N, C-alpha and C positions, 0 to 999 in steps of 0.2 A: 505494500501499499505506499501511494506517495506521500508527499507533501501535502497539506491542505492550504490554499493561500490567498488572501486578499489580496485586491487592489482596490485601494478608493480613491476613485475620481476616473472618469470617463473620457479622461482628455487625450491628448498626441500623448504625455508622456506615460498614461497609465496604461495605454494601448499598446505601445512598446513595452513597456514592462511584463505587461498580461501574453503576449502573443511572446516573448523571448524566453520566458518562462516556461511556459511549456513546450517552447522547442527544445530548451537546455532539460528539462525531466518531462516525457510525455506520458511520465504517471503519474506526477504533481496534479493535482484537481485546483483550477484556477479558479476562480468568481471575481469578476470586475465590477463595482456598485457604484453607480451614478447618480447625484441626489434628484439632478432632474427629470424628467423624460425625455431628453435627447442627448447623446453620446455627441463627442465629437464638434460641439457647439460652436468653440471658438476658432476652429481649424475651417469651416464653415466660412466666417468670415475673414480671415485674414489675405492679405492681397488683394482686398476687395472681391473676394467670393474668388480670386484664382489660385489663390493657397500659394503663399510664398514661403515654401515647405525649408528651402535652405539657403545657403550662401555657395560661391566658390570662393571663397575665402581669399582670392587671388592679390585682393589690394591690403588685405590684412597682413602686416609686420607683426604685430605685437597683439596677444588677445585682450589685452586692457582696453584697446582700443576700440572692442564691441562689446565686450562685456565689462560695463563698471564695478560691477560685485560680481565677485565669484571667478574672475577672472584663472586664479591659482588655481581652483579645483578644476574645470572646463580643460585646463591645460592640461592636468593628470588624466581625467577621463577621455579626450581625445585620442589617448594612446591606447585604451579600447575598443573605442566607437568615435570615427569623424564623420564630415562632411562627406569623403569619400566615400564609406562605407554605406551613408543613407544614401547618397545617391544608388551605387549598387545596389541596394536594399531593396529598392521601390522599383529600380527598373528589371531585376531579378523576378517580381511580381509583376511586371506587364504594365507597370507605369511607365513612360515613356517621357522625359525629364528636357528642360533645354533653361539653359543659362542664357541670360538678357545682356545688354551691353552694362546695365551697372551692377553686373557680377550676383543678382539675385536669381533665384533658380527656380522654377515654374513647372507643372506639369503639363506635358506640349497641348494636352486637351485646355487649358486656360481656365479648369473648373475645378474647384477643389474638393465637388463629389468625384472624380478620381482617386484621389488621397483616401475621402472618406470611405468611399468602397472597398478599397484597397485593405484597409485596416479592418473594417469590420469582418468582413469575407475573409480573412486570414483569421482573424479572430475566432468565426465559428466553425472554418474549416478543422482547427486545432481543437475545436472543443474549449472553449474558452467560456464560460458562462457571464452571461451578461444580463444585469439585474439593475433596472431603473426604477426611478420614485424613492432613493432610498437615501436618507442624510445621516452621517455618522456624527452620535455626541458624544459619542464618552469611548474608552478602550482603558482597560481593567488587565493587568497582569495578573496572569495565572500562577500557581507555586508552582508547576512544572514547567514554565518557560511560556506556557501561549499564550495568545489573545484575545481577550472576550470584545465582541465588538456591541456598541450597545447604539438602537437606529432610532432616532426622531418617531417613525412610524411605529415602534415598536417593538418588542423583540429582539434578542439580542444571538450570535453566533460567536462560536470559537474556530481560533485557526492557528495553522502553526507557523505560520508567518503572515505577516501585513507590511502591504506597501501603501506611503499615504501620498498623491497623485493629484490632491486637491486644486492645486494651483494657486495663485494668489488670491489671498482674501482681502477684501476692501478697508476689513478694519481688524486691527491684529485681534481683538475678542473672540473672532470669528475659530482662532487659534490656540483657545484657551485649555482647550480639551487636552493639549499635546505639552502646554507647560505644566498641567498637573501632573504630568508623568517626568518633569524634573528639566524638561527642555529652555531653551532661554529664546525668546522671540527678540528679533529686531521690528521695531515698529514698521506696521504698512504704509507705504506711501505711494502714491500713482508716479511713474517713470516713465510714459510715454505720452504725450500731451504738447500741444500749441499755446501761443502766450495769445492772451488778449490785449489788445494794445486801443486806449480810447480815444488816441487823436484822429478824427472825423476826415482831416486832410488824407491823411495816409491810409487808412480804410475806403477812403472813396479809391483807391487803387486795385481794387478786389480783382483779385482775375492775373494779378499780371506775377508773373514766374521770371527769376535771376536763377542761371542754371550752378554761377559758381559763386556763393556767395559764402562767406564767414562771418557766424555771428559768434557773440562773446560775453560772457559777464565781465566788466571793467575793473572790478575788486577782486577777482579771481584770476585763479590760470585757464578756465575751463574756459575749452573754444571747441565748434565743430563747424564743419565747412560742407558743402553741397547744395541743390537747388531749394530755393526759398520761393515761398509762395506767400503772397498777400491776400487775404481774406478779407471778408465782411466783419467780424472779430477782430483782426490784428494780424499774427504770422503764422505760417504753417509751412509744411516741407520737410525733406529730409533731413539739413540741416538745424532744425530748430527742434526738430524730433530728437536727435541724435547728444544735443547741448540739455535740453530737459532730463534724458536717462542720465546722465552724467552730473549733471547738476539737482537731483531729484529732492535729495536729503535739505541741500543747504537753500533749494527754493522754498520746501515745505515751510521751512524753521522760518523764513522772511515775508510768510504768507502771500507767494506768487507774488512781491511787488517788489521788483530789484528794477537796475536800470539794465538794459541790453542794448550792446553796441553791433552795430552790422557794418558788413566791410562789403560793399557792393559788387565789387571788382575783382573781388578773389585774389587781389594783389598785397601781399604784405607789406612790402618794400613803400616805403615812403617817394621814394628817390626813384622811385621805378613806374610809378605813377606819375609823377611828377614829371618827366623825361615823356613820358607818353603823350601827357598833356601838353607840354611844349612843344612835340610833334609836330602836335595836329592843328596849335596854333600858327605853329611856321607854313605848314602844306596848305592851310585853308585860312590866310588872315583874311579875308574880310567876310567869310562865313559868319552867320550868326551861332549864336551860341546855339538856340534852341534848335537849327537845324543839325548842327553839326554835334552828334553823339558819341561820345569815347566809350572803346568799351561791348560795342552796340548794345546799351542797354536801352530796353522798352523806352518807346515813347514817353508814356505816362508817367514812368518813373523818374526821365531824366529831366521832362518839365517841372514834376515835382520837386525835386532836388535842386535845380535853378532857383525855384522860388522860395523854398527854403533858406539859402544860402544870400538870397535879396539880388541876385541876379539876371536883369532883366535878359529877358529869351534874344531880344533885339539885337544884343551887343556883339558886335561882333570879336571874332575870336583874338584878332591885335589888339583889342581895347582890355583883355581882361587884366593885365598890372598882376602885380605881388601881390596886395592883399587879395584880389580877385583868385587868385591860382591858391592862395591859400586855403582859404573859404573851400575851396572846390574839394581842392585833397581831401582836407579834414571829414567834409559830408561825405567823399566816396568812399573812404578809409577808415571812420569811426563815427557813424549816424547813431545817436542816442535816442532811444526810445526807454520807457518806462511800460514793465509789465501792470497788468491792473487782475493779476488772475489767469485762473490758467480754462483749459477746453481742453474736450475730451477728443483724444484723434479718433472718428470713425474707424478706425483698421484694426486696430490695437488697444487691449487693455490689457496692460502688463502693471505690476505693483513691483516694487522695491521692497525688501523685508521678508520678514515670514522667520523660520526655524533658522538659526544661525547655526555657521558653517563650524563655529566648533564644537555642533553636539554628534556631527558625523564625521565617520570613520569616509577617508579623502578617495579610499581605493573601491570600496565596494558598497557607501552611501545609507550603510547600516547606522543605528543610532548608537551613540556613545552610553544614552542614560537609560536605553529600555531595549534588550536584545532582542534579536527576531522581528524590530520592527525599522520599515526603510523608508525612504524619501526619496522623490525625483521628481521635478520640473522647478514652477516657479514658488511652491510652497515653500521652498528654498530659499535665502537669501540670496540668487541669483537673479539677473535681469540683464537683456542685452537693449541695445541699437536697434531699429527696424531697418529690415532688410534681411530676413529669414533667421537672423542668429537666436532668438529665442525659441524657433519651432527648434534649430537642430538642437540647441540644449534640454530641446524635450527627447528628441530621440536620443541622443547621446545618455542623459541619466538613466530614461526608462530601458535600455536596453543594457547598462552596467547594471541595474538593478534587480530586472528579469535575470542574468544571470548568475548573480549571487544568491537571489532572494530563494531560486530552487535547488541549491546545494543542500546534501545531504545533513540531516540536524546538526553531525558533529561539526558542523564549517569545514572552512577548509583548512 
């Protein structure tokens, strides 16, 4: 008779853990519990419903760039299962994948249902039990080391091993049942969000996209680059989401009200920008400022920048002068705004915080406080920037838990 294993949470990490456990030990009885009536709901909306399931990592030189919290853990776990393995795993099961120019990886179908159907189909083929509408409220350790799960809907069940893969909790209180077992919790904080900007002149530019912007928090060393989108509420786009991820706890501590600087030209050298503008003035001395845009900036944004710097759009480039040049350089490279709160990113629902990483074994993801209890996914204090990295963390951690949770009771 094999182990009796429970997986709590029917998301990406949960399904991967359940599937891997059954593959590692076909004699194990694996049951996956999901509190909602529908499994893999978050997977269905990621990437705008196309499912950005991983990334090529081609532009990642250090995991700290994409995993603000938990990068050391991910570095170790990637030795067991990384993005190459994830790509191969899905393609081996008939899901063709494609990498975009921005390194994001999607199913070739451009439909999240390809991933969902693969996971659910594989789980059912392997005999994983899937139970929905069951919310865990308490875990009790038994004298023999087994774990008894109590559910909100009533009743309890006892298992040899349990993996908690419930995802991020909007409130730390939602993880209180883990704290009672001795685990320390890091306060839950939203980690992927956009910035509210109350300046109506700025938000009037909604729909404007700058492909290579740099955003930063001037009082810190935190910075991020990439496309920036101006919306009717403020700033969005990959650059802003990356910055929000790295700065999540700090922004929370400041009630999401901080100065944010935008470099519209993606060039960090002030002298380089000055040289570019000087060359433009020399090449087109009689052109008006409003008709000759540097760095191919969007028309409406360039007009807004001129207005903000107090430079008349009808002034010829030859008459810009030193003072005008300095004003322009400062606004192009260090344009200050003040955030008036955060707004939710529709495609991502990510939190940082959760079970502190000092509570787990970095090789197996088993709890140090409660033997036979494992963790995978966002329930741990691990999160990533947008671009497929969060789902890759789920596949990686789910795989590692699945491999180790299915070991014989004597452990390794």
